[in-house]
N, C-alpha and C positions, 0 to 999 in steps of 0.2 A: 266343489272348489270352482271358482270362476275361471273361465277359459283364458289361458295365457298368464294367470297369476299363480305364484308358487308360495306356499307357506313355508317359511324358513325356521320359525321359532314360535312357540306359544307358551304362555304362563297363565294359569287359572288361579284366581284368588277368591275364596269365599269369605265374605265379610257380612255376618248376620244374614238378612234376607236378600242381600245383593250378591251378585257374582260378577267379577271383573275379569276380563281377558286382555292380555297384552300379547298381540300377535305381530310378528315381523314378517312382512310379505315382500315379494319381488314381482313387479309388473312385467308384462311381456317386453317392455322396453328396458328391462334389467334395473330399473330404478327401485331402490328399497324404500319401504315406508313402515311406520308403526301405526297399528290400529289399536286403540283403547276402546273396549266395549264394556257396557254395563247392562246387566239383565236384572230386572226386579219385578216382583209381583205387582200387577196392576189390578184394576177393578174386576175385570173378567178374564184376563189372560196376562201373560208376561209382557212387560214393556222393555224396549231395547233402545239404547243410545250408543252413538259411536263417534269417535274423534279420530281423524287420520292426520298423522304428522309425517311429512315427507323428509327424506334423508337430509336435504340441504337446510332444513329448518330445525333439525333435532338439537343442535347445540343451543340455539336461542330458547327452544322449548324447555330443555333441561335446566337452563339457567333460571328461567322464570319459575319453573316448578320448584327448584331449590330455594328460591327466595320466598315463595309462598309457604313452603314447609318450615323455613326458618321463622317466618312471621308467626306461624302456628305453634312454634316451640318444639318442633320435631327435630331431633338431633340427626344430622346426616354425617356420614364419614367423608372427610376431606382428604383424599389421597390421590397420588398420581400413579398411573400404571407402571411407570419406570421404577418408582420407589418400591412398589409391591413386588415387582419382578426381580429386585435385588435379592430378596429373601426367597421368593417362589418363582423361579424362572418360567414356569409354564402356566402361570396364573392367567385365567380367562381365555386360555386356548381351548379349542374344540377337543373333546375326548375321542380317541380312536377306538375301534372295536377291540383291538388287542389290549389297550389300556383298561377298558371295561372288564375284560375277562381276567386280567391280572388283578384288578381291584377286587373282584368277586372272590377269587381264590385266596388272596392274602387276607381279606376281611374275615372270610369263613374259617381261615386257619387261626384266627385270634389276634391278628396284628392290629394294634391300636391306631386311632385316628391320627395322632401326632406323628407316629412312625410312618403311616401311609402318606401323610402330607409331605414328609421329607423324601420318601421314596419317589413319589409322583411329581415332586417339585411344585405342589399346589397348596393353597391355603386349606387349613382344617375345615373351614366352612364349605369349601368346594368339595372336599372329600365326603362330608356328611350329605351335601346336596346330591352328589352323584350316587351315593349309596341309596338314598331315598328314591331317586329316579330308577334305579335298578331293582327296587322293591326289597332292599335289604334293611332299610331303616324306615320307620314311619315318617311321612311328611309332616310339616308343622301343622297343616290343616287337619290331618288325621289325629295328631297328638292332642289337638285342642278339643276334639269331640268327646 
């Protein structure tokens, strides 16, 4: 890891022969930024590309990306966090170690996804995602193999 830079989040996406990484980092000046990386096989080794988007430009970047997706015919969800939190008050909040442990215990006891969503006040997709991160459900990439 680069001196003074801290990785806050990473998401790896395997798409055919290419691998994409979405990394949120924080510089030593505490400014957050998004790094989108692509790795693909080249003629003799792997080739890498990277785009960095700084925190103050993210809103414009996301809007441009949304428009490009719309042009390509990719449907995106249009929702507001406040609307989602009316049904799931803890939507998009960080999971605590205690919540992780409770989730493991309840899931292993046979409690269903919808009931877990109600208990943890989070969307069912968030429950499935967290269970996958905890190794209790296969990730989408694993299930596609």
